[in-house]
Structures are given as structure tokens and as C-alpha cells.
Legacy VTK file of the C-alpha trace (Angstrom):
# vtk DataFile Version 3.0
C-alpha trace
ASCII
DATASET POLYDATA
POINTS 257 float
0.028 0.096 -0.074
1.438 3.430 -0.883
0.884 5.974 1.750
-0.057 9.510 0.656
1.543 11.913 3.257
-0.715 14.942 4.795
1.098 18.383 4.603
2.000 18.105 8.170
3.633 15.058 7.728
5.483 16.287 4.793
6.945 19.143 6.891
8.164 16.580 9.499
9.766 14.526 6.654
11.391 17.810 5.404
12.715 18.471 8.936
14.326 15.172 8.992
15.698 15.399 5.472
17.427 18.772 6.061
19.073 17.465 9.132
20.456 14.876 6.936
21.874 17.270 4.606
23.486 19.268 7.646
24.961 16.079 8.907
26.382 15.037 5.480
27.886 18.600 5.486
29.513 18.106 8.751
31.057 14.766 7.496
32.174 16.694 4.359
34.327 18.913 6.551
36.589 16.332 7.458
36.803 14.111 4.308
40.448 14.068 3.294
43.193 11.741 2.744
44.290 9.928 6.010
40.807 10.073 7.802
39.558 6.855 8.975
35.899 6.228 7.726
34.724 5.307 11.483
35.639 8.996 12.357
33.167 10.199 9.780
30.384 7.757 11.594
31.419 8.996 15.095
30.988 12.526 14.134
27.625 12.090 12.284
26.134 10.061 15.075
27.127 12.860 17.644
25.769 15.600 15.371
22.303 13.853 14.989
21.916 13.096 18.618
22.844 16.510 19.451
19.947 17.590 17.291
17.429 15.687 19.249
17.145 13.079 16.453
18.342 9.575 16.283
20.344 7.839 13.577
17.908 6.172 11.040
20.191 3.418 10.104
21.942 2.287 13.211
19.972 -0.966 14.254
17.828 -1.085 11.122
17.795 -4.665 10.356
20.808 -5.019 12.201
22.878 -2.517 10.529
25.511 -1.287 13.281
26.397 2.003 12.338
24.976 5.694 11.651
26.477 6.049 8.124
26.772 3.568 5.123
30.236 4.470 3.913
31.168 2.885 0.274
34.422 3.495 -1.199
35.369 3.221 -4.920
33.826 0.084 -6.126
31.569 -0.263 -3.179
28.265 0.743 -4.279
26.207 1.072 -0.941
25.850 -0.331 2.676
29.621 -0.259 3.176
30.869 -0.429 6.926
32.757 2.399 8.736
36.016 1.103 9.856
39.575 1.828 10.632
40.290 2.192 6.878
41.711 5.479 5.932
40.428 7.357 2.928
43.308 7.947 0.247
44.068 10.510 -2.349
41.951 9.413 -5.557
39.173 7.717 -3.812
35.403 8.345 -4.238
33.246 7.779 -1.111
29.566 7.571 -0.996
28.153 8.728 2.427
24.573 7.471 3.053
22.728 8.834 6.055
19.441 8.578 7.681
17.757 10.010 10.768
14.502 9.754 12.451
12.956 12.637 14.063
9.363 13.234 15.289
8.646 9.591 14.026
9.729 10.373 10.563
12.777 9.429 8.452
14.873 11.747 6.259
17.529 9.792 3.886
20.097 11.164 1.674
23.431 10.178 0.155
26.341 11.957 -1.570
29.415 10.665 -3.334
32.405 12.851 -2.452
35.819 13.062 -4.105
38.954 12.556 -1.981
41.824 14.908 -2.889
42.855 14.488 -6.441
40.524 12.165 -8.315
40.787 10.917 -12.065
38.877 13.083 -14.311
36.812 10.176 -15.742
35.899 9.597 -12.389
34.957 12.992 -11.454
32.565 12.940 -14.883
30.930 9.666 -13.141
30.068 11.516 -10.257
28.943 14.742 -12.099
26.604 12.763 -14.409
25.052 10.580 -11.547
24.387 13.835 -9.877
22.688 14.968 -12.964
20.673 11.953 -13.416
19.258 12.311 -9.953
17.779 15.755 -11.179
16.645 14.038 -14.407
14.546 11.446 -12.419
13.317 14.194 -9.830
11.935 15.997 -12.903
9.495 13.011 -13.646
8.301 12.768 -10.002
5.028 14.717 -10.772
1.341 13.714 -10.350
0.180 11.760 -13.399
3.436 10.258 -14.241
4.318 6.658 -13.183
7.187 5.327 -11.307
8.896 3.895 -14.607
9.036 7.367 -16.056
11.539 8.153 -13.130
13.822 5.007 -13.691
13.701 5.776 -17.533
14.924 9.287 -17.251
17.875 8.382 -15.127
18.751 5.126 -17.363
18.514 6.992 -20.706
20.646 9.832 -19.360
23.622 7.753 -18.147
23.666 4.600 -20.499
24.773 6.893 -23.510
27.897 7.672 -21.468
28.622 3.879 -21.361
27.748 3.638 -17.665
25.361 1.078 -16.228
22.439 1.258 -13.704
22.633 -1.195 -10.819
19.438 -3.348 -11.011
19.693 -5.106 -7.436
18.886 -2.058 -5.516
16.268 0.706 -5.834
14.720 4.000 -4.396
11.673 3.687 -2.294
8.981 5.311 -0.462
9.883 7.277 2.766
7.781 8.161 5.802
7.152 6.637 9.363
9.194 3.744 7.710
12.632 4.116 6.304
11.516 1.911 3.082
7.869 2.138 2.229
6.066 1.437 -1.149
6.488 1.904 -4.111
9.961 0.851 -4.926
11.724 3.279 -7.335
14.004 1.593 -9.824
16.739 3.695 -11.515
15.763 2.081 -14.968
12.535 1.071 -16.567
10.176 2.069 -19.330
8.125 5.276 -19.491
4.551 4.857 -18.711
5.032 1.726 -16.581
4.693 1.158 -12.640
2.575 2.705 -10.090
0.852 5.783 -10.794
2.317 8.953 -9.013
-0.041 10.869 -6.840
0.376 14.129 -5.122
1.512 13.616 -1.677
3.694 10.562 -2.104
7.228 10.965 -0.886
9.938 9.209 -2.772
13.694 8.808 -1.858
15.161 8.634 -5.428
18.971 7.523 -5.451
20.557 6.362 -8.652
23.400 3.990 -8.165
25.455 4.200 -11.357
28.461 2.081 -12.354
31.465 2.951 -14.577
31.530 -0.694 -15.880
29.063 -3.789 -15.341
25.668 -3.294 -13.898
26.397 -6.412 -11.829
27.068 -6.460 -8.282
27.733 -8.842 -5.377
27.782 -8.798 -1.626
31.006 -8.695 0.628
31.346 -11.159 3.325
30.409 -8.844 5.900
26.717 -9.515 4.743
26.126 -5.706 3.878
28.614 -4.159 1.703
27.538 -4.027 -2.043
30.252 -3.845 -4.799
30.487 -3.860 -8.312
31.318 -7.393 -9.867
34.083 -5.938 -12.027
35.538 -3.678 -9.222
35.137 -0.553 -11.205
33.862 2.740 -9.437
30.542 3.413 -8.546
28.638 6.673 -7.609
25.377 7.279 -5.621
23.349 10.377 -4.868
19.870 10.544 -3.119
17.357 12.853 -2.319
13.823 12.941 -0.754
11.232 14.247 -2.912
7.357 14.821 -2.818
5.304 14.225 -5.754
3.457 17.641 -6.681
1.617 18.734 -9.781
3.750 20.095 -12.297
6.905 19.934 -10.250
8.553 17.663 -7.624
9.544 19.348 -4.576
12.734 18.365 -2.907
12.747 17.885 0.784
16.270 17.130 1.236
19.234 19.293 0.434
22.957 19.322 -0.777
23.222 23.150 -0.502
25.013 22.615 3.117
27.349 20.179 1.458
28.144 22.113 -1.262
28.977 25.191 0.765
31.460 23.283 2.643
32.823 21.823 -0.795
32.591 25.384 -2.057
31.059 24.330 -5.527
LINES 1 258
257 0 1 2 3 4 5 6 7 8 9 10 11 12 13 14 15 16 17 18 19 20 21 22 23 24 25 26 27 28 29 30 31 32 33 34 35 36 37 38 39 40 41 42 43 44 45 46 47 48 49 50 51 52 53 54 55 56 57 58 59 60 61 62 63 64 65 66 67 68 69 70 71 72 73 74 75 76 77 78 79 80 81 82 83 84 85 86 87 88 89 90 91 92 93 94 95 96 97 98 99 100 101 102 103 104 105 106 107 108 109 110 111 112 113 114 115 116 117 118 119 120 121 122 123 124 125 126 127 128 129 130 131 132 133 134 135 136 137 138 139 140 141 142 143 144 145 146 147 148 149 150 151 152 153 154 155 156 157 158 159 160 161 162 163 164 165 166 167 168 169 170 171 172 173 174 175 176 177 178 179 180 181 182 183 184 185 186 187 188 189 190 191 192 193 194 195 196 197 198 199 200 201 202 203 204 205 206 207 208 209 210 211 212 213 214 215 216 217 218 219 220 221 222 223 224 225 226 227 228 229 230 231 232 233 234 235 236 237 238 239 240 241 242 243 244 245 246 247 248 249 250 251 252 253 254 255 256
């Protein structure tokens, strides 16, 4: 069942989503070569708790951390650890919070130090594909229109779209109906209705679309070990134009872009 949110509920989701954006900006301040990824996790957890919210991922289906931190060929759900970021890495940081009973969920992929131009382009185009998908999140369209817009944008560059992981509805639960694939055919899938809240999150690989799960039972990586990028926004379906509830503005201020 797809839950249509009231305006009051949408405002609570917005509050949680904006807190995720602020948390990711705090993380952005310390991302640099030599920083251990568990330090990012500790910083995020403290920041979220200080803002009278709780980490949305920690304990969710047994996930043990506040952040999903996925480096280079790791697509999503990576564990924070003693691993140090290196010059030339890219790192996807996915964060969730729960506040006032509602979730926020957003992700951003960061470049660490000097990154190869072809990988910077992967980040740029994945970021752009997110907004292509969001443009389709309007009342009267269908879920397949979102995935089609993302897929048709990235594939001409030679990239591939992960099939095994998808975006989702968002609200009192972290993952609600409908699933929102990042590929698909226009005019297919559930109808989009005003008041639906979706987490749209393209996961785009430089090589094969195929992924595999690491032995930790969580981390998903590309089968060919080529880089993967991941960006995510929370949006509400509206008539004419989708409304973005999360933000990258705080992150981009830190990164000066």
C-alpha cells in the first residue's frame, strides 16, 4: 500500500531530511586523505543526537552504524572502519535520521583529494541523473518514468544502472512502497500521486551493472571492481514539479562548489 502524506507529515519529513543534509555537510568538512571512515561515522552520530534526533540506519535490520560508507567499487551499505581514505578515492556517504517519528534519507558521493577526470565525470553525471529522475516525479506520471529518465541519461555515457537496489517510499518507515528503480520504461509502474514521498537514489557504475555482496553481509560492490557513484534526495510528488525535501546546499557550501 502506498501512503499519501499530509502536509503536516511532509513538513516533518522535510525537517528530518534537512538534518541529514546538515549531517552530511559536517562529514564533508573532515573528508580528506588519511581520515578513518569510522571517524566520519562517530561525527555523524554525535551531530544527529545533538539535534534531538536518532540515527535512522543504526540497528535497522541489524545494521551496526550510523552511516553507510562505500568507497570506490563499493556501491552502498559499506561499513565504517579503520580504513583510511586515500587521495584519488571516491566515497559515498549515505545517512538516515529519524525525528518526530519520520525518516530523512540522503546520500552524496565525495571526491577525496585529486581524483581522475573520468571518475569526476561519473560523479557529475550521476548527480545530474538524480535531477533528471526528480523532474519526472510529478502527479500523473508513473514510477517507470523516473527510472527511464535516469537510465536514458547515463547509459549513452557507457555507464550502467544497478538493478539489484532501488529507491523507495519514505515516511514513518525508512523503506515504504513503492520501490523506485533507477531504470525502466516510461508509462509503467505505479501511478504517482500528489503527496507521495520518494527517496530517489541513482546508483551508477562505470562498468558492469552486476554487483555482489561482500562477506560482511552488507557491503555491495561492483562485480568488475570499477567505481560506482550514488546520490539521493527525498522528494514529494506535486502537480507540475516535484518538491525536493532534502538538500545538498550545506554540503556544497563546505565543498565550495
